[in-house]
gemmi code that builds the backbone of each chain (N, CA, C; Angstrom):
import gemmi

chains = {
    "A": [
        ("SER", (104.079, -3.658, 206.755), (104.758, -2.562, 206.162), (105.858, -2.625, 206.178)),
        ("GLN", (106.681, -2.055, 205.412), (108.161, -1.575, 204.479), (109.363, -1.838, 205.582)),
        ("GLU", (110.007, -2.821, 205.723), (111.114, -2.600, 206.844), (112.171, -1.701, 206.471)),
        ("LEU", (112.577, -1.188, 205.048), (113.330, 0.009, 204.840), (112.791, 0.817, 203.926)),
        ("GLU", (112.800, 1.938, 204.207), (112.299, 3.424, 204.003), (113.549, 3.775, 203.349)),
        ("GLN", (113.339, 4.424, 201.972), (114.370, 5.333, 201.729), (113.698, 6.776, 201.062)),
        ("SER", (114.784, 7.910, 201.476), (114.377, 8.986, 201.226), (115.323, 9.982, 201.120)),
        ("PRO", (115.361, 10.662, 200.155), (113.454, 10.994, 199.344), (113.290, 9.982, 198.247)),
        ("GLN", (112.325, 10.025, 197.926), (111.906, 8.978, 197.075), (112.299, 9.231, 195.341)),
        ("SER", (112.167, 10.498, 195.074), (113.603, 10.956, 194.435), (114.064, 12.538, 194.722)),
        ("LEU", (114.962, 12.457, 193.787), (115.970, 13.900, 194.172), (116.399, 14.632, 192.646)),
        ("ILE", (116.305, 15.771, 192.438), (116.859, 16.607, 191.197), (117.815, 17.806, 191.553)),
        ("VAL", (119.140, 17.415, 191.284), (120.027, 18.389, 192.050), (120.652, 18.691, 190.489)),
        ("GLN", (121.425, 20.037, 190.704), (122.121, 20.352, 189.655), (123.777, 19.656, 189.770)),
        ("GLU", (124.124, 19.809, 188.458), (125.182, 19.344, 188.260), (126.447, 20.231, 189.685)),
        ("GLY", (127.186, 19.147, 190.183), (128.517, 20.290, 190.927), (127.415, 20.263, 192.732)),
        ("LYS", (126.521, 20.423, 192.807), (125.914, 19.921, 193.845), (125.771, 19.031, 194.571)),
        ("ASN", (126.118, 19.061, 195.993), (126.133, 18.171, 197.183), (124.524, 17.768, 197.281)),
        ("LEU", (124.822, 16.250, 196.929), (122.867, 15.515, 198.147), (123.380, 14.666, 198.873)),
        ("THR", (122.402, 14.406, 199.715), (122.369, 13.292, 200.770), (120.611, 12.386, 200.584)),
        ("ILE", (120.548, 11.150, 200.498), (119.716, 10.471, 200.605), (119.836, 9.161, 201.939)),
        ("ASN", (119.031, 9.089, 202.224), (118.521, 7.930, 203.620), (118.307, 6.874, 203.481)),
        ("CYS", (118.525, 5.728, 204.277), (117.686, 4.231, 204.266), (117.610, 3.794, 205.694)),
        ("THR", (116.059, 3.763, 206.187), (116.295, 3.687, 207.396), (115.700, 2.077, 207.699)),
        ("SER", (116.154, 1.757, 208.746), (115.247, 0.381, 208.844), (114.516, 0.159, 210.384)),
        ("SER", (113.126, -0.408, 209.813), (112.367, -0.567, 211.275), (113.252, -1.438, 212.121)),
        ("LYS", (113.857, -2.378, 211.722), (114.519, -3.496, 212.405), (116.111, -3.166, 212.692)),
        ("THR", (116.292, -4.352, 213.555), (118.265, -4.097, 213.678), (118.758, -4.601, 212.651)),
        ("LEU", (119.839, -3.995, 212.493), (120.818, -4.191, 210.797), (121.916, -4.677, 211.382)),
        ("TYR", (122.158, -6.080, 210.776), (123.349, -6.794, 210.897), (124.799, -5.860, 209.763)),
        ("GLY", (123.949, -5.755, 208.192), (124.707, -5.024, 207.460), (124.383, -3.822, 207.083)),
        ("LEU", (124.382, -3.231, 206.277), (123.756, -2.369, 205.095), (124.454, -2.266, 204.071)),
        ("TYR", (123.727, -2.572, 202.919), (124.536, -2.073, 201.360), (123.546, -1.378, 200.494)),
        ("TRP", (124.771, -0.765, 199.748), (124.501, 0.138, 199.017), (124.606, -0.226, 197.563)),
        ("TYR", (123.582, -0.459, 196.348), (123.714, -0.482, 195.131), (123.467, 0.865, 194.478)),
        ("LYS", (123.628, 0.883, 193.345), (123.040, 1.675, 192.233), (122.961, 0.685, 190.492)),
        ("GLN", (121.315, 1.155, 190.729), (121.128, 1.123, 189.223), (120.532, 2.060, 188.228)),
        ("LYS", (121.215, 1.935, 186.950), (120.645, 2.299, 185.822), (119.291, 1.873, 185.235)),
        ("TYR", (117.965, 2.714, 184.955), (116.794, 2.381, 184.688), (116.436, 0.785, 183.865)),
        ("GLY", (116.446, 0.053, 184.189), (116.223, -1.110, 183.053), (117.412, -1.981, 183.280)),
        ("GLU", (118.117, -1.669, 183.877), (119.307, -2.314, 184.322), (119.953, -2.901, 185.520)),
        ("GLY", (120.790, -3.829, 185.579), (121.294, -4.556, 187.188), (121.854, -3.593, 188.191)),
        ("LEU", (122.188, -3.853, 189.379), (122.484, -3.142, 190.184), (124.290, -3.601, 190.549)),
        ("ILE", (124.917, -2.210, 190.645), (126.314, -2.311, 190.729), (126.313, -2.160, 192.237)),
        ("PHE", (127.385, -2.604, 193.108), (127.598, -2.708, 194.159), (128.187, -1.490, 194.531)),
        ("LEU", (128.087, -0.759, 195.739), (129.088, 0.245, 195.881), (129.531, -0.196, 196.939)),
        ("MET", (128.896, -0.085, 198.379), (129.658, 0.178, 199.667), (128.694, -1.035, 200.348)),
        ("MET", (129.062, -1.672, 201.873), (128.695, -2.181, 202.594), (129.497, -1.624, 203.639)),
        ("LEU", (128.510, -1.355, 204.374), (128.678, -1.063, 205.921), (128.095, -1.938, 207.057)),
        ("GLN", (129.223, -2.086, 208.300), (128.433, -3.143, 209.066), (128.458, -2.614, 210.475)),
        ("LYS", (129.219, -2.018, 210.789), (129.533, -1.382, 212.474), (129.052, -0.016, 212.274)),
        ("GLY", (128.388, 0.041, 213.715), (127.570, 1.485, 214.101), (128.585, 2.778, 213.930)),
        ("GLY", (128.656, 3.485, 213.132), (129.260, 4.545, 212.770), (130.573, 4.437, 211.604)),
        ("GLU", (130.483, 3.593, 211.125), (131.127, 3.033, 209.853), (131.047, 3.417, 208.581)),
        ("GLU", (132.137, 4.543, 207.818), (131.994, 5.601, 207.347), (132.659, 5.067, 206.253)),
        ("LYS", (132.289, 5.040, 204.730), (132.903, 4.428, 203.934), (133.159, 5.446, 202.533)),
        ("SER", (133.944, 5.671, 201.646), (134.287, 6.203, 200.516), (134.768, 5.554, 199.394)),
        ("HIS", (134.017, 6.005, 198.399), (134.458, 5.858, 197.178), (134.219, 6.393, 196.174)),
        ("GLU", (135.783, 7.045, 195.506), (135.736, 8.452, 194.935), (134.535, 9.482, 195.430)),
        ("LYS", (133.763, 10.390, 194.800), (132.717, 11.491, 195.593), (131.628, 10.857, 196.547)),
        ("ILE", (131.180, 9.371, 196.866), (130.559, 9.146, 197.326), (130.616, 8.703, 198.642)),
        ("THR", (129.954, 9.167, 199.725), (130.693, 8.388, 201.393), (129.077, 7.875, 201.803)),
        ("ALA", (129.567, 6.994, 202.525), (128.427, 6.617, 203.347), (128.803, 6.159, 205.066)),
        ("LYS", (127.269, 6.122, 205.307), (127.517, 6.484, 206.973), (126.731, 5.058, 207.633)),
        ("LEU", (126.734, 4.519, 208.437), (125.543, 3.708, 208.971), (125.518, 4.623, 210.189)),
        ("ASP", (124.667, 4.919, 210.817), (124.043, 5.042, 212.323), (123.761, 4.045, 212.784)),
        ("GLU", (124.015, 3.135, 213.906), (123.642, 2.202, 214.590), (122.388, 2.559, 215.525)),
        ("LYS", (122.421, 3.936, 216.194), (121.680, 4.183, 217.459), (120.035, 4.570, 216.533)),
        ("LYS", (120.037, 5.056, 215.216), (118.979, 5.358, 214.384), (118.549, 4.280, 213.316)),
        ("GLN", (119.350, 3.408, 213.176), (119.266, 1.949, 212.341), (119.183, 3.015, 210.565)),
        ("GLN", (119.885, 3.782, 210.513), (119.495, 4.658, 209.199), (121.123, 4.481, 208.811)),
        ("SER", (120.991, 4.749, 207.275), (122.412, 5.331, 206.751), (122.134, 5.983, 205.817)),
        ("SER", (122.959, 7.179, 205.213), (122.829, 7.883, 204.596), (124.364, 7.897, 203.823)),
        ("LEU", (123.877, 8.019, 202.251), (124.656, 8.567, 201.322), (124.730, 9.974, 200.832)),
        ("HIS", (126.217, 10.414, 200.971), (126.039, 11.893, 201.072), (127.175, 11.766, 198.674)),
        ("ILE", (126.801, 12.531, 198.417), (127.871, 12.577, 196.945), (127.714, 13.986, 197.046)),
        ("THR", (129.301, 14.457, 196.635), (130.140, 15.488, 196.702), (130.195, 15.707, 195.516)),
        ("ALA", (129.724, 17.264, 194.873), (130.027, 18.008, 194.117), (129.536, 16.553, 192.408)),
        ("SER", (128.004, 16.682, 192.401), (127.232, 15.423, 191.907), (127.454, 15.619, 190.149)),
        ("GLN", (127.526, 15.052, 189.868), (127.973, 14.696, 187.835), (126.827, 13.864, 187.368)),
        ("PRO", (126.816, 14.172, 185.899), (125.739, 13.375, 185.522), (126.183, 11.912, 185.370)),
        ("SER", (126.873, 11.830, 185.782), (127.205, 10.146, 185.793), (126.927, 9.368, 186.992)),
        ("HIS", (126.260, 10.383, 188.316), (126.038, 9.993, 189.104), (123.791, 9.866, 189.182)),
        ("ALA", (123.636, 9.964, 188.112), (122.540, 9.998, 188.167), (121.463, 8.145, 187.925)),
        ("GLY", (120.755, 7.977, 188.599), (120.440, 6.168, 188.407), (119.595, 6.527, 189.845)),
        ("ILE", (119.279, 4.830, 190.196), (118.526, 4.469, 191.343), (119.233, 4.114, 192.445)),
        ("TYR", (119.130, 4.184, 193.375), (120.170, 4.296, 194.409), (119.540, 3.207, 195.875)),
        ("LEU", (120.208, 1.709, 195.614), (119.066, 0.908, 196.363), (119.838, 0.672, 197.768)),
        ("CYS", (119.130, 0.580, 199.001), (119.576, -0.113, 199.876), (119.135, -1.482, 199.959)),
        ("GLY", (120.130, -1.946, 200.839), (119.920, -3.706, 200.814), (120.015, -3.415, 202.503)),
        ("ALA", (119.053, -4.322, 203.211), (119.711, -4.442, 204.608), (119.536, -6.125, 204.483)),
        ("ASP", (120.584, -6.447, 205.803), (121.270, -7.750, 206.541), (120.456, -8.214, 207.573)),
        ("TYR", (119.431, -8.963, 207.975), (119.156, -9.264, 208.780), (119.371, -10.557, 209.796)),
        ("GLY", (120.617, -11.251, 209.230), (121.142, -11.967, 209.776), (120.318, -13.065, 209.357)),
        ("ASN", (119.216, -13.272, 208.272), (118.652, -14.303, 207.499), (119.130, -14.930, 206.742)),
        ("ASN", (120.308, -14.452, 206.173), (121.008, -15.453, 204.643), (119.612, -14.475, 203.458)),
        ("ARG", (119.301, -13.408, 203.829), (119.012, -12.734, 202.552), (119.159, -11.042, 202.447)),
        ("LEU", (119.484, -10.568, 201.374), (119.193, -8.999, 201.648), (117.579, -8.492, 201.270)),
        ("ALA", (117.514, -7.713, 202.250), (115.700, -7.131, 201.924), (116.100, -5.490, 201.723)),
        ("PHE", (115.560, -5.321, 200.306), (115.781, -4.157, 199.608), (114.827, -3.116, 199.828)),
        ("GLY", (115.018, -1.819, 200.394), (113.981, -0.673, 199.725), (113.202, -0.430, 198.335)),
        ("LYS", (112.463, 0.829, 198.695), (112.379, 0.777, 196.827), (113.711, 1.646, 195.861)),
        ("GLY", (114.240, 2.187, 196.800), (115.359, 3.252, 196.040), (114.800, 4.475, 195.983)),
        ("ASN", (115.876, 5.436, 195.770), (116.086, 6.978, 195.430), (116.339, 6.966, 194.497)),
        ("GLN", (115.679, 8.079, 193.435), (116.111, 7.826, 192.539), (116.494, 9.492, 192.506)),
        ("VAL", (117.814, 9.708, 191.372), (118.759, 10.365, 191.405), (118.725, 11.256, 190.083)),
        ("VAL", (118.719, 12.480, 190.165), (118.461, 13.417, 188.563), (119.552, 14.296, 188.762)),
        ("VAL", (120.495, 14.430, 187.638), (121.467, 15.420, 188.214), (121.305, 16.165, 186.621)),
        ("ILE", (121.150, 17.485, 186.810), (120.546, 18.453, 185.720), (121.808, 18.867, 185.322)),
        ("PRO", (122.459, 19.215, 183.903), (123.851, 19.670, 183.782), (123.914, 21.183, 183.596)),
    ],
    "B": [
        ("GLU", (130.816, -4.228, 184.238), (130.826, -5.563, 184.150), (130.717, -6.461, 184.939)),
        ("THR", (129.851, -7.067, 185.621), (129.621, -7.263, 187.018), (130.188, -9.301, 186.976)),
        ("GLY", (130.268, -9.359, 186.091), (130.878, -11.336, 185.649), (129.092, -11.934, 185.513)),
        ("VAL", (127.919, -11.556, 185.587), (127.047, -12.243, 185.705), (126.542, -11.568, 183.903)),
        ("THR", (126.136, -12.912, 183.415), (125.354, -12.554, 182.039), (123.798, -12.909, 181.784)),
        ("GLN", (123.468, -12.144, 181.573), (121.554, -12.836, 181.713), (120.851, -12.024, 180.066)),
        ("THR", (120.319, -13.584, 179.387), (119.744, -13.350, 178.035), (118.442, -13.993, 178.021)),
        ("PRO", (117.266, -13.323, 177.453), (117.681, -12.350, 176.653), (117.572, -11.208, 177.370)),
        ("ARG", (118.271, -10.157, 176.843), (117.496, -8.463, 178.127), (116.302, -8.387, 177.710)),
        ("HIS", (115.128, -8.817, 176.838), (114.018, -8.363, 176.400), (113.408, -9.129, 175.796)),
        ("LEU", (111.995, -9.692, 176.781), (111.151, -10.096, 176.241), (110.087, -10.007, 175.963)),
        ("VAL", (109.378, -10.444, 174.875), (107.549, -10.253, 175.201), (107.174, -11.526, 174.661)),
        ("MET", (106.039, -11.972, 175.225), (105.506, -12.984, 175.628), (104.263, -13.230, 175.757)),
        ("GLY", (103.261, -13.987, 175.388), (101.764, -14.404, 175.102), (101.525, -15.100, 176.504)),
        ("MET", (100.269, -14.962, 177.017), (100.325, -15.664, 177.929), (99.973, -17.281, 177.856)),
        ("THR", (100.219, -17.535, 176.334), (100.070, -18.803, 176.406), (101.543, -19.674, 176.514)),
        ("ASN", (102.388, -18.705, 176.138), (103.890, -19.183, 175.327), (104.626, -19.943, 176.425)),
        ("LYS", (105.341, -20.622, 175.814), (106.444, -20.783, 176.958), (108.153, -20.402, 176.792)),
        ("LYS", (108.586, -19.642, 177.823), (110.107, -19.231, 177.281), (110.905, -19.416, 178.291)),
        ("SER", (112.255, -19.516, 178.613), (112.766, -19.442, 179.628), (114.042, -17.951, 179.482)),
        ("LEU", (114.520, -18.003, 180.845), (115.686, -16.629, 180.795), (116.791, -17.765, 181.311)),
        ("LYS", (117.602, -17.156, 181.066), (119.093, -17.741, 181.382), (120.239, -16.807, 182.497)),
        ("CYS", (121.033, -17.640, 183.304), (121.607, -16.682, 183.656), (123.143, -17.622, 183.746)),
        ("GLU", (124.538, -16.734, 183.790), (125.637, -17.238, 183.935), (126.521, -16.468, 184.549)),
        ("GLN", (126.847, -17.142, 185.477), (127.722, -16.455, 185.854), (129.290, -17.146, 185.826)),
        ("HIS", (130.447, -16.553, 185.676), (131.982, -17.408, 186.096), (132.727, -16.636, 186.817)),
        ("LEU", (132.037, -16.559, 188.135), (132.838, -15.793, 189.201), (133.237, -16.843, 190.456)),
        ("GLY", (133.404, -17.999, 189.728), (133.319, -19.818, 190.754), (132.490, -18.854, 191.908)),
        ("HIS", (131.645, -18.538, 191.548), (130.505, -18.534, 193.357), (129.414, -19.364, 193.350)),
        ("ASN", (129.299, -19.831, 194.481), (128.347, -20.979, 194.928), (126.504, -20.791, 195.027)),
        ("ALA", (126.414, -19.863, 194.754), (125.006, -19.400, 195.243), (124.463, -18.508, 193.881)),
        ("MET", (123.217, -18.935, 193.452), (122.591, -17.869, 192.470), (121.155, -17.578, 192.804)),
        ("TYR", (120.843, -16.723, 192.621), (119.539, -16.041, 192.827), (118.730, -15.361, 191.832)),
        ("TRP", (117.413, -15.342, 192.016), (116.596, -14.961, 191.172), (115.344, -13.852, 191.609)),
        ("TYR", (116.056, -12.973, 191.685), (114.865, -11.443, 191.672), (113.901, -10.816, 190.739)),
        ("LYS", (112.824, -10.089, 191.289), (111.596, -9.562, 190.305), (111.991, -8.223, 191.054)),
        ("GLN", (111.831, -7.288, 189.650), (111.542, -6.055, 190.105), (110.577, -5.340, 189.554)),
        ("SER", (109.017, -5.086, 189.924), (108.201, -4.528, 189.336), (108.286, -2.813, 189.815)),
        ("ALA", (107.647, -2.077, 189.105), (107.236, -0.806, 189.302), (107.319, -0.185, 190.453)),
        ("LYS", (107.788, 0.576, 191.474), (107.732, 1.238, 192.370), (107.468, -0.041, 193.709)),
        ("LYS", (107.868, -1.040, 193.656), (108.168, -1.862, 194.435), (109.117, -2.312, 194.644)),
        ("PRO", (109.992, -2.655, 195.913), (111.032, -4.053, 196.415), (111.901, -4.852, 195.717)),
        ("LEU", (113.093, -5.020, 195.540), (112.999, -5.912, 194.715), (112.517, -7.258, 195.503)),
        ("GLU", (111.914, -8.243, 194.981), (111.891, -9.124, 195.620), (112.208, -10.717, 195.062)),
        ("LEU", (112.595, -11.412, 196.471), (113.368, -12.180, 196.139), (112.478, -13.645, 195.819)),
        ("MET", (112.922, -14.208, 194.826), (112.237, -15.363, 194.010), (112.377, -16.592, 194.384)),
        ("PHE", (113.982, -16.819, 194.211), (114.446, -18.146, 194.068), (115.707, -18.159, 194.504)),
        ("VAL", (116.141, -19.157, 195.146), (117.975, -19.103, 195.511), (118.455, -20.408, 195.428)),
        ("TYR", (119.302, -20.673, 194.994), (120.042, -21.951, 194.837), (121.337, -22.029, 195.005)),
        ("SER", (121.894, -22.943, 196.490), (123.482, -22.918, 196.916), (123.739, -24.114, 196.477)),
        ("LEU", (125.054, -23.985, 195.691), (125.480, -25.328, 195.491), (124.465, -26.636, 194.461)),
        ("GLU", (123.854, -25.510, 193.302), (122.837, -26.476, 192.884), (121.470, -27.099, 193.484)),
        ("GLU", (121.160, -26.915, 194.928), (120.222, -26.923, 195.568), (119.423, -25.848, 195.650)),
        ("ARG", (118.305, -25.994, 195.713), (116.756, -24.794, 195.991), (116.917, -24.831, 197.080)),
        ("VAL", (117.255, -23.385, 197.756), (117.200, -23.302, 199.118), (116.211, -22.593, 199.678)),
        ("GLU", (115.874, -21.974, 198.813), (114.650, -20.697, 198.991), (113.499, -21.025, 197.980)),
        ("ASN", (112.747, -20.680, 198.139), (111.212, -20.576, 197.169), (110.486, -19.439, 197.812)),
        ("ASN", (110.164, -18.385, 197.759), (109.353, -17.673, 198.264), (108.222, -17.389, 197.828)),
        ("SER", (107.352, -18.452, 198.272), (105.547, -18.263, 197.669), (105.385, -18.008, 196.014)),
        ("VAL", (106.635, -18.048, 195.281), (106.320, -18.058, 194.223), (105.410, -18.959, 193.171)),
        ("PRO", (104.405, -18.342, 192.488), (103.653, -19.332, 191.463), (104.264, -20.147, 190.877)),
        ("SER", (103.826, -21.271, 190.742), (104.200, -22.601, 189.694), (104.227, -22.376, 188.363)),
        ("ARG", (103.857, -21.383, 187.868), (104.152, -20.646, 186.853), (105.779, -20.595, 185.786)),
        ("PHE", (106.425, -19.828, 187.317), (107.782, -20.091, 187.258), (108.429, -20.936, 187.826)),
        ("SER", (109.077, -21.572, 186.758), (110.008, -22.971, 187.540), (111.811, -22.820, 187.455)),
        ("PRO", (112.018, -22.596, 188.687), (114.131, -22.430, 188.373), (114.735, -24.001, 188.293)),
        ("GLU", (115.373, -23.290, 187.412), (116.438, -24.922, 187.235), (118.268, -24.451, 187.326)),
        ("CYS", (119.025, -25.240, 187.894), (120.098, -24.850, 188.385), (120.749, -26.142, 187.892)),
        ("PRO", (121.473, -26.495, 186.643), (122.220, -27.730, 186.048), (123.661, -27.771, 186.710)),
        ("ASN", (124.090, -26.163, 186.929), (125.465, -26.287, 187.450), (125.522, -25.291, 188.547)),
        ("SER", (127.046, -25.202, 189.016), (126.792, -23.768, 189.941), (127.032, -22.447, 188.631)),
        ("SER", (127.256, -22.523, 187.692), (127.576, -21.934, 186.743), (126.088, -21.163, 186.284)),
        ("HIS", (125.353, -22.261, 186.199), (124.170, -21.815, 184.679), (123.090, -21.652, 185.663)),
        ("LEU", (121.921, -20.852, 185.586), (120.394, -20.679, 186.770), (119.447, -20.505, 185.544)),
        ("PHE", (118.274, -20.992, 185.172), (117.756, -20.336, 184.035), (116.103, -19.966, 185.029)),
        ("LEU", (115.403, -19.705, 183.845), (113.745, -19.516, 185.147), (113.009, -19.720, 184.077)),
        ("HIS", (111.986, -21.086, 183.956), (111.406, -21.317, 183.020), (109.967, -20.770, 183.264)),
        ("LEU", (109.435, -20.132, 181.888), (108.297, -19.456, 182.253), (107.015, -20.086, 181.683)),
        ("HIS", (105.730, -20.236, 182.004), (104.591, -20.693, 181.211), (103.253, -20.160, 181.796)),
        ("THR", (102.520, -19.723, 181.014), (100.998, -19.593, 181.417), (101.365, -17.795, 181.822)),
        ("LEU", (101.948, -17.220, 181.881), (101.845, -16.110, 182.594), (101.174, -14.855, 182.143)),
        ("GLN", (101.239, -14.023, 183.801), (100.123, -13.417, 183.492), (100.506, -11.697, 183.510)),
        ("PRO", (99.747, -11.150, 182.696), (100.253, -9.426, 182.685), (100.812, -8.808, 184.006)),
        ("GLU", (100.510, -9.292, 185.020), (101.151, -8.788, 186.124), (102.628, -9.129, 186.369)),
        ("ASP", (102.854, -9.834, 185.564), (104.273, -10.647, 185.663), (105.155, -9.974, 184.944)),
        ("SER", (104.536, -9.074, 184.497), (105.772, -7.947, 183.741), (106.568, -7.183, 184.446)),
        ("ALA", (107.930, -7.763, 184.353), (108.522, -7.252, 185.480), (110.113, -6.882, 184.972)),
        ("LEU", (111.611, -6.778, 185.032), (112.751, -6.545, 185.295), (113.003, -8.015, 186.275)),
        ("TYR", (113.177, -9.156, 185.278), (113.742, -9.838, 186.435), (115.245, -10.373, 186.361)),
        ("LEU", (116.193, -10.234, 187.843), (117.314, -9.928, 187.929), (118.175, -11.398, 188.607)),
        ("CYS", (119.072, -11.533, 187.862), (119.506, -12.854, 188.209), (120.918, -12.309, 188.667)),
        ("ALA", (121.316, -12.561, 190.492), (122.464, -12.698, 191.059), (123.538, -13.434, 191.637)),
        ("SER", (124.485, -13.202, 191.893), (125.581, -15.057, 192.227), (125.644, -14.064, 193.841)),
        ("SER", (126.434, -14.697, 194.550), (127.158, -14.487, 195.154), (128.289, -15.978, 196.043)),
        ("GLN", (129.458, -15.804, 196.474), (130.396, -16.605, 196.963), (129.418, -18.008, 197.638)),
        ("GLU", (129.173, -17.360, 198.395), (128.444, -18.454, 199.646), (126.787, -17.953, 199.613)),
        ("TRP", (125.938, -18.969, 200.004), (125.146, -18.483, 200.452), (124.942, -18.248, 201.935)),
        ("GLY", (124.660, -16.860, 202.550), (124.716, -16.774, 203.707), (124.525, -15.247, 203.796)),
        ("TRP", (124.250, -14.789, 205.066), (124.553, -13.029, 205.363), (125.528, -12.709, 205.244)),
        ("GLN", (125.273, -11.570, 204.938), (127.265, -10.682, 204.870), (127.489, -11.173, 203.291)),
        ("GLU", (126.666, -11.604, 202.710), (127.534, -11.827, 201.304), (127.125, -10.766, 201.092)),
        ("LYS", (127.909, -10.757, 199.358), (128.146, -9.743, 198.497), (127.402, -9.829, 197.119)),
        ("LEU", (126.305, -9.420, 196.842), (125.683, -10.022, 195.516), (125.736, -9.475, 194.522)),
        ("PHE", (126.728, -10.368, 193.091), (127.155, -9.312, 191.946), (125.576, -9.815, 191.156)),
        ("PHE", (124.762, -9.030, 190.707), (123.864, -8.601, 189.217), (124.361, -8.633, 188.523)),
        ("GLY", (123.174, -9.211, 187.739), (123.150, -9.445, 186.365), (122.570, -8.265, 185.528)),
        ("SER", (122.527, -7.962, 184.475), (121.663, -6.467, 183.358), (120.751, -6.552, 183.839)),
        ("GLY", (120.041, -8.274, 183.743), (118.165, -8.280, 183.783), (118.157, -8.827, 182.519)),
        ("THR", (116.409, -9.142, 182.272), (115.643, -8.919, 181.103), (114.430, -8.776, 181.490)),
        ("GLN", (114.077, -7.640, 181.035), (112.466, -6.708, 180.804), (111.652, -7.603, 180.009)),
        ("LEU", (110.806, -8.228, 180.566), (109.937, -9.095, 180.538), (108.398, -8.433, 180.136)),
        ("SER", (108.055, -8.251, 179.292), (106.138, -7.876, 178.542), (105.776, -9.153, 178.819)),
        ("VAL", (104.456, -9.301, 179.361), (103.525, -10.246, 179.028), (102.266, -9.726, 178.660)),
        ("LEU", (102.077, -10.154, 177.299), (100.666, -9.431, 176.856), (99.129, -10.332, 176.717)),
    ],
}
model = gemmi.Model(1)
for chain_id, residues in chains.items():
    chain = gemmi.Chain(chain_id)
    for i, (resn, *xyz) in enumerate(residues, 1):
        res = gemmi.Residue()
        res.name, res.seqid = resn, gemmi.SeqId(i, " ")
        for name, pos in zip(("N", "CA", "C"), xyz):
            atom = gemmi.Atom()
            atom.name, atom.element = name, gemmi.Element(name[0])
            atom.pos, atom.b_iso = gemmi.Position(*pos), 0.0
            res.add_atom(atom)
        chain.add_residue(res)
    model.add_chain(chain)
structure = gemmi.Structure()
structure.add_model(model)
structure.setup_entities()
């Protein structure tokens, strides 16, 4: 079974609208990483969350970590075409590696 | 630009060919990684090198052979691959091998095996 579930699998939003994607772990998290990937390219680091309740923001992207639910949400405010891509979460389970989810595909329609 | 460079960006090879993927980082990192990304699947960790020594090999078939001649360079040698090996191969590096280390990824090599 998948350790990390990302939902929704894909999302289409109109430019200017807000969106939220989620990453849920079946095991206890030591840390949670968000990356963004454009199709066929490498991953770009966005944010790392380590403590329950932690919230970080970068430009219009905000990520939170809910320790009780072992879940992280990533929220984009007033989405733009540049926000389109695949968002991957990576879980740190304290075993010297990151386990990744399948990704959330975000499409922003102008 | 993440500081991790992969070549080639695209590769098409037959099942009997031998080819190599190259990864280079000038970030001063001590750990380097190979990941495989197939459609509709999570990223799969293949190999990890720390200070030029292989520290992880995740049940990868022997037709994939990694090489780390120094801390800045990582290769993945390919021979007698199968069509199901077609995927995006990503190289990454981190300051050290260990948990809570941020990974820096290259742009990947899109491999097609015919």
